[in-house]
Every structure is written in C-alpha cells, then in structure tokens.
C-alpha positions as CSV (number, residue, x, y, z in Angstrom):
1,X,51.3,82.6,2.7
2,X,51.5,80.0,5.4
3,X,55.0,78.2,5.8
4,X,55.2,74.4,5.1
5,X,54.9,73.3,8.7
6,X,51.5,75.2,8.9
7,X,50.2,73.6,5.6
8,X,51.3,70.2,6.6
9,X,49.2,70.5,10.0
10,X,46.3,71.8,7.9
11,X,46.4,68.6,5.6
12,X,46.8,66.4,8.7
13,X,43.7,67.9,10.3
14,X,41.7,67.7,7.2
15,X,42.4,64.0,6.9
16,X,41.8,63.4,10.7
17,X,38.5,65.4,10.6
18,X,37.1,63.5,7.8
19,X,38.2,60.2,8.9
20,X,36.4,60.7,12.3
21,X,33.1,61.7,10.5
22,X,33.5,58.7,8.2
23,X,33.8,56.3,11.0
24,X,30.6,57.6,12.4
25,X,28.7,56.5,9.2
26,X,28.5,52.8,10.6
27,X,25.3,54.0,12.4
28,X,24.0,54.4,8.9
29,X,24.3,50.8,8.0
30,X,20.7,50.1,9.3
31,X,17.4,48.6,8.2
32,X,16.8,51.3,5.6
33,X,20.2,50.5,4.3
34,X,19.6,46.8,4.0
35,X,16.0,47.5,2.3
36,X,17.8,49.6,-0.4
37,X,20.1,46.8,-1.2
38,X,17.1,44.3,-1.5
39,X,15.0,46.6,-3.6
40,X,17.9,47.2,-6.0
41,X,18.7,43.5,-6.3
42,X,15.2,42.5,-6.9
43,X,14.4,45.4,-9.3
44,X,13.7,44.8,-13.0
45,X,14.8,48.3,-13.8
46,X,17.9,50.4,-13.4
47,X,19.4,52.6,-10.6
48,X,19.1,56.2,-11.6
49,X,21.5,58.3,-9.6
50,X,20.6,62.1,-9.3
51,X,21.8,65.2,-7.5
52,X,23.0,68.8,-7.9
53,X,26.3,70.6,-7.7
54,X,29.0,68.7,-5.8
55,X,26.3,65.9,-4.9
56,X,26.2,65.4,-8.7
57,X,29.8,64.7,-9.4
58,X,29.7,62.2,-6.5
59,X,26.5,60.8,-8.2
60,X,28.6,60.1,-11.3
61,X,31.2,58.2,-9.7
62,X,28.7,56.0,-7.8
63,X,26.9,55.5,-11.1
64,X,30.2,54.2,-12.6
65,X,31.0,52.0,-9.8
66,X,27.6,50.4,-9.8
67,X,27.9,49.8,-13.6
68,X,31.4,48.3,-13.2
69,X,30.4,45.8,-10.7
70,X,27.1,44.3,-12.1
71,X,24.5,46.8,-11.1
72,X,22.9,48.6,-14.2
73,X,22.8,52.5,-13.4
74,X,22.5,55.7,-15.2
75,X,23.0,59.3,-14.0
76,X,20.7,62.1,-14.4
77,X,21.5,65.5,-13.4
78,X,18.9,67.1,-11.2
79,X,18.7,70.3,-13.2
80,X,18.7,68.4,-16.6
81,X,15.7,66.3,-15.2
82,X,13.3,69.3,-14.6
83,X,14.2,70.7,-18.0
84,X,13.3,67.7,-20.2
85,X,15.5,64.7,-19.4
86,X,12.8,63.1,-16.8
87,X,11.8,61.0,-19.5
88,X,14.7,58.6,-19.1
89,X,13.2,57.4,-15.8
90,X,11.1,54.2,-16.2
91,X,8.5,53.0,-13.7
92,X,10.6,50.3,-12.4
93,X,13.7,52.2,-12.0
94,X,14.9,53.0,-8.4
95,X,16.1,56.6,-7.9
96,X,18.8,57.6,-5.4
97,X,18.8,61.3,-5.0
98,X,22.0,62.6,-3.4
99,X,21.9,65.9,-1.6
100,X,23.6,67.4,1.8
101,X,20.7,69.8,2.7
102,X,17.7,68.0,1.0
103,X,16.5,71.5,0.5
104,X,17.8,72.7,-2.8
105,X,15.3,74.2,-5.3
106,X,15.8,71.7,-7.9
107,X,15.4,68.7,-5.6
108,X,12.3,70.2,-4.3
109,X,10.7,70.4,-8.0
110,X,12.1,67.0,-9.1
111,X,10.9,65.0,-6.0
112,X,7.2,65.4,-6.3
113,X,7.6,64.4,-10.0
114,X,9.3,61.3,-9.2
115,X,6.6,60.4,-6.7
116,X,4.0,60.9,-9.4
117,X,6.1,58.5,-11.6
118,X,5.7,55.9,-9.0
119,X,9.4,55.6,-8.5
120,X,10.9,53.9,-5.5
121,X,13.0,57.0,-4.0
122,X,16.0,56.5,-2.0
123,X,17.5,59.7,-0.4
124,X,21.2,59.8,0.3
125,X,21.0,62.9,2.4
126,X,22.8,64.8,5.1
127,X,19.8,66.2,6.9
128,X,17.3,63.6,7.8
129,X,14.6,66.5,8.7
130,X,14.8,67.9,5.1
131,X,12.1,68.0,2.4
132,X,14.0,65.2,0.6
133,X,14.4,63.0,3.5
134,X,10.5,63.3,4.3
135,X,9.5,62.4,0.8
136,X,11.8,59.5,0.5
137,X,10.8,55.8,0.6
138,X,14.1,55.2,2.3
139,X,16.9,57.1,3.6
140,X,20.7,56.6,3.8
141,X,21.9,58.9,6.1
142,X,25.2,60.8,5.1
143,X,25.1,63.4,7.9
144,X,28.4,64.8,9.2
145,X,29.1,67.4,12.2
146,X,30.9,69.7,9.9
147,X,32.9,70.2,6.8
148,X,36.5,70.2,6.9
149,X,36.7,73.6,5.4
150,X,37.5,76.0,8.3
151,X,34.4,78.1,7.5
152,X,32.1,75.0,7.3
153,X,31.1,76.1,3.8
154,X,32.9,74.0,1.1
155,X,31.6,70.5,0.6
156,X,34.4,68.3,1.8
157,X,33.5,65.9,4.5
158,X,30.0,65.6,3.4
159,X,31.0,64.6,-0.2
160,X,33.5,61.9,1.1
161,X,30.6,60.7,3.1
162,X,28.4,60.3,0.3
163,X,31.1,58.7,-1.7
164,X,31.8,56.2,1.1
165,X,28.3,55.3,1.4
166,X,28.0,54.9,-2.3
167,X,31.0,52.4,-2.2
168,X,29.3,50.5,0.5
169,X,26.2,50.0,-1.3
170,X,28.1,49.0,-4.3
171,X,30.2,46.3,-2.6
172,X,27.1,44.9,-0.8
173,X,25.4,44.7,-4.0
174,X,28.7,43.0,-5.7
175,X,28.9,40.5,-3.0
176,X,25.2,39.7,-3.0
177,X,25.2,39.1,-6.7
178,X,28.2,36.8,-6.4
179,X,30.1,39.2,-8.8
180,X,33.5,37.7,-9.5
181,X,36.9,38.8,-10.8
182,X,35.9,37.1,-14.2
183,X,32.7,39.1,-14.3
184,X,34.9,42.3,-13.6
185,X,37.2,41.4,-16.7
186,X,34.2,41.1,-19.1
187,X,33.3,44.7,-18.1
188,X,36.8,46.0,-18.3
189,X,38.3,44.3,-21.5
190,X,40.2,47.6,-22.4
191,X,41.6,48.7,-19.1
192,X,44.9,47.6,-17.3
193,X,42.8,46.2,-14.4
194,X,40.8,44.1,-16.7
195,X,43.8,42.6,-18.4
196,X,45.3,41.5,-15.3
197,X,42.2,39.4,-15.0
198,X,42.1,37.8,-18.5
199,X,45.3,38.2,-20.4
200,X,47.3,35.1,-20.7
201,X,50.9,34.3,-21.7
202,X,49.5,32.8,-24.8
203,X,48.1,36.2,-25.9
204,X,51.4,37.8,-26.0
205,X,54.4,35.4,-26.7
206,X,53.3,34.5,-30.3
207,X,54.1,38.1,-31.3
208,X,57.7,37.3,-30.7
209,X,60.2,35.0,-32.4
210,X,61.2,32.0,-30.9
211,X,65.2,32.2,-30.4
212,X,66.7,28.9,-30.1
213,X,70.2,27.2,-30.5
214,X,71.3,23.5,-30.4
215,X,73.3,22.4,-27.4
216,X,76.5,22.1,-29.5
217,X,76.2,25.3,-31.5
218,X,79.3,27.5,-31.2
219,X,79.3,30.7,-29.5
220,X,79.0,32.7,-32.7
221,X,75.8,31.0,-33.4
222,X,74.4,31.9,-29.8
223,X,75.5,35.6,-30.2
224,X,73.8,36.0,-33.6
225,X,70.5,34.2,-32.3
226,X,70.3,36.4,-29.2
227,X,71.1,39.6,-31.2
228,X,68.8,38.9,-34.2
229,X,65.7,37.8,-32.3
230,X,66.1,40.8,-29.9
231,X,64.9,39.2,-26.7
232,X,68.0,39.2,-24.6
233,X,68.1,35.5,-24.5
234,X,68.1,32.2,-26.4
235,X,66.7,28.7,-25.5
236,X,69.1,25.9,-25.7
237,X,67.7,22.6,-27.4
238,X,68.8,18.9,-27.3
239,X,67.0,16.2,-29.2
240,X,64.0,18.7,-29.6
241,X,64.0,19.1,-25.7
242,X,64.5,22.3,-23.7
243,X,67.7,22.0,-21.6
244,X,68.8,25.6,-20.9
245,X,68.8,29.0,-21.5
246,X,71.4,31.6,-22.4
247,X,70.9,35.3,-21.6
248,X,72.9,38.3,-22.9
249,X,73.9,38.5,-19.2
250,X,75.3,34.9,-19.4
251,X,77.4,36.2,-22.6
252,X,78.9,39.0,-20.6
253,X,79.9,37.0,-17.6
254,X,81.3,34.3,-19.9
255,X,83.5,37.1,-21.7
256,X,84.7,38.3,-18.2
257,X,86.0,34.8,-17.3
258,X,87.4,33.7,-20.6
259,X,90.1,35.2,-23.0
260,X,89.8,32.5,-25.6
261,X,86.2,31.7,-26.4
262,X,86.2,30.3,-29.9
263,X,86.0,26.8,-28.5
264,X,82.9,27.3,-26.3
265,X,79.6,25.7,-27.3
266,X,76.1,26.6,-26.0
267,X,76.2,23.9,-23.5
268,X,79.1,25.5,-21.9
269,X,77.7,28.5,-21.1
270,X,74.0,27.9,-20.6
271,X,71.9,28.0,-17.4
272,X,70.4,24.5,-16.7
273,X,66.8,24.3,-15.5
274,X,65.5,27.5,-16.9
275,X,62.3,29.4,-15.7
276,X,59.5,28.5,-17.7
277,X,55.8,29.2,-18.0
278,X,52.6,27.7,-19.6
279,X,50.8,29.8,-22.3
280,X,47.6,29.4,-20.2
281,X,48.9,31.4,-17.1
282,X,47.8,34.9,-16.7
283,X,50.4,37.5,-17.7
284,X,50.1,39.0,-14.3
285,X,51.4,35.9,-12.9
286,X,54.2,35.7,-15.3
287,X,55.2,39.3,-14.2
288,X,55.1,38.0,-10.5
289,X,57.5,35.3,-11.4
290,X,59.7,37.6,-13.3
291,X,60.1,39.7,-10.3
292,X,60.5,37.0,-7.8
293,X,63.4,35.5,-10.1
294,X,64.8,39.0,-10.7
295,X,64.7,38.1,-14.7
296,X,63.1,39.9,-17.7
297,X,62.1,36.9,-19.8
298,X,60.4,33.6,-19.4
299,X,60.6,30.6,-21.8
300,X,57.1,29.3,-22.8
301,X,56.6,25.5,-22.7
302,X,53.5,23.7,-23.5
303,X,53.3,19.8,-22.9
304,X,57.2,19.9,-22.5
305,X,57.6,21.5,-25.8
306,X,59.5,24.8,-26.1
307,X,57.2,27.4,-27.8
308,X,58.8,31.0,-27.4
309,X,59.6,33.7,-25.1
310,X,57.5,36.2,-23.3
311,X,59.5,39.3,-22.3
312,X,59.0,42.1,-19.7
313,X,58.6,44.6,-22.7
314,X,55.6,42.6,-23.9
315,X,54.1,43.1,-20.4
316,X,54.9,46.8,-20.3
317,X,53.4,47.3,-23.6
318,X,49.9,46.2,-22.5
319,X,50.2,48.7,-19.5
320,X,49.9,46.0,-16.7
321,X,53.1,47.0,-14.8
C-alpha cells in the first residue's frame, strides 16, 4: 500500500487534473447551448433526462436540480426506455441524452425511437463525432482529454464534466425564469434549506412559555421563574413594558459578587436594553443575531409588547443550525 504522502499527491493530482478539464468547458457555452436553454424555456412539456451507466447517475442528479429550480424534469434510464418505459415520453417533451462515448448499444437503439416520436433531442456527449451526436438536434459538448483514473478507464473527469454542464444549464434556466429564494422555499418545505427561507420566529416561540417577572420581584421569584420555564432567562416587566432581561448567567455572576442576596430585586440584577426580535423575522436571522451577540435566547416583542422567548434549542430542533 502506498504511504500517506503518495496518496496525498494522488488526491491532489486528481483534483488538479479534473479542474483543468472543467475549465476547458467554457468553450461549450456556445450557440447550441443557448438554443437548448431557449427550447426548454418555451417548451410546453418536460425535460426528460436519459443515459446509461455512470451517465445515468449523473442524469438523476441533473433531473433533481432542474426540478428543484423550477424546470419540470423526469429521469428515464436508457435500458428501461427500450424495455417498455418509452411511453413516458410525450411529443412536446425535450430529451437530454447523456453519454460519454455516444456509442453504447442502448443509446443506438433508443435514439431512432426518439426521432420517430418527434422529440427534440439534446446530446450531452463527450464525443462529437459519435452516433448520438450526429443524430441529435443540438449538442452540449462535455469532451475531456482523459479521465483522472491512471488507466484512463474509470469515468471520473467525464462524469464531473457532465455534472458541471448540467449545473450550468440549470442555473441559466433558473435565472431566465426569475426563480427566487421564495420559489425555492415553496419546493423545499421540509428541508433545512427551505426552512431557512420561510420559517419565522413567530412559528417557533409560541411553543415556549413566556417567562416574566415584575421589576420589584425578589430574587426567589426570579430564580423560580427561570427554573420553571426552562429557557435560561426571564423578561423583566414594569407597567406592562419590557425593561430588561435576567439570564441564568446573570444569576451566577450576582452570586459571585454578593454574600447577602435576600434583599435583591429583579431590577438590581437585570440587564437593560435586552436583545429583542419581531415575530415576522426569519429564524435564520434570529440565529445570526444570537451568534453576533453570543447569546442563546432572544425576547420576542411585537408592537412594543413582550410576547415570549425564542431559544437556540428551538432552532436546533428545526435542523437549521
């Protein structure tokens, strides 16, 4: 087995080799590429992605990216297509066939069938002289000089090139459609990324109790309120207005400085001008404020009225952090 230094050199060479080939793909952003974008934008059908082997796996990822960014897409394995699943393709669909060689047996069977259907065929291919390239209406060229594999056999650089061109296509379509972060959130309501785009403080803080003490309550009341509400802090209220906050950290610092605490009131140990946040603020922004201030909770205020507390643990439970 090679030593760690040799393996590190191999890993770095692989990354460098692939990055050099990927940089060459800028030449593939040509007239054909923009015709493909225009056809997809104005199509009344879906984008059907097909391929075989490793190209099929890349095709599945491109399909997922298109769907998540506003372009309806479906994946059809080339082998399944020629064994009964070809019926999923409708006349107005646009087909993107992904292949390095453009010469695999399944592709050679599938392509003539697609032409009979009248489908607009885009070849994402690494051999522009291949059967697939010659039959396609347009070509997205993903040619690479060689694979990162030392034997130039294992699909490595070629599949990376396919993935990159798929991303380039998806991002162009996203921009052309005016696809926004709000649109993204609608398509990702259950994921942590989507939650960052739509989940608001008002969705979380009502799950918690709203700890509060009056400004002249004694220290025992303060301790009981913080302990019972289990949020590590309590708001301090005077004449129904928020005037401060007491955290468990404030209590510890107070005990370090005072031997006699029985006489202390909430107003004696509170921190004035506490950090507050509105219910309509995104949770991800609340998290940023907590990080900036090095705190674990924020008091929620609406129309100058104290409503409750959002805690770091609430955000953790949602998987946003």
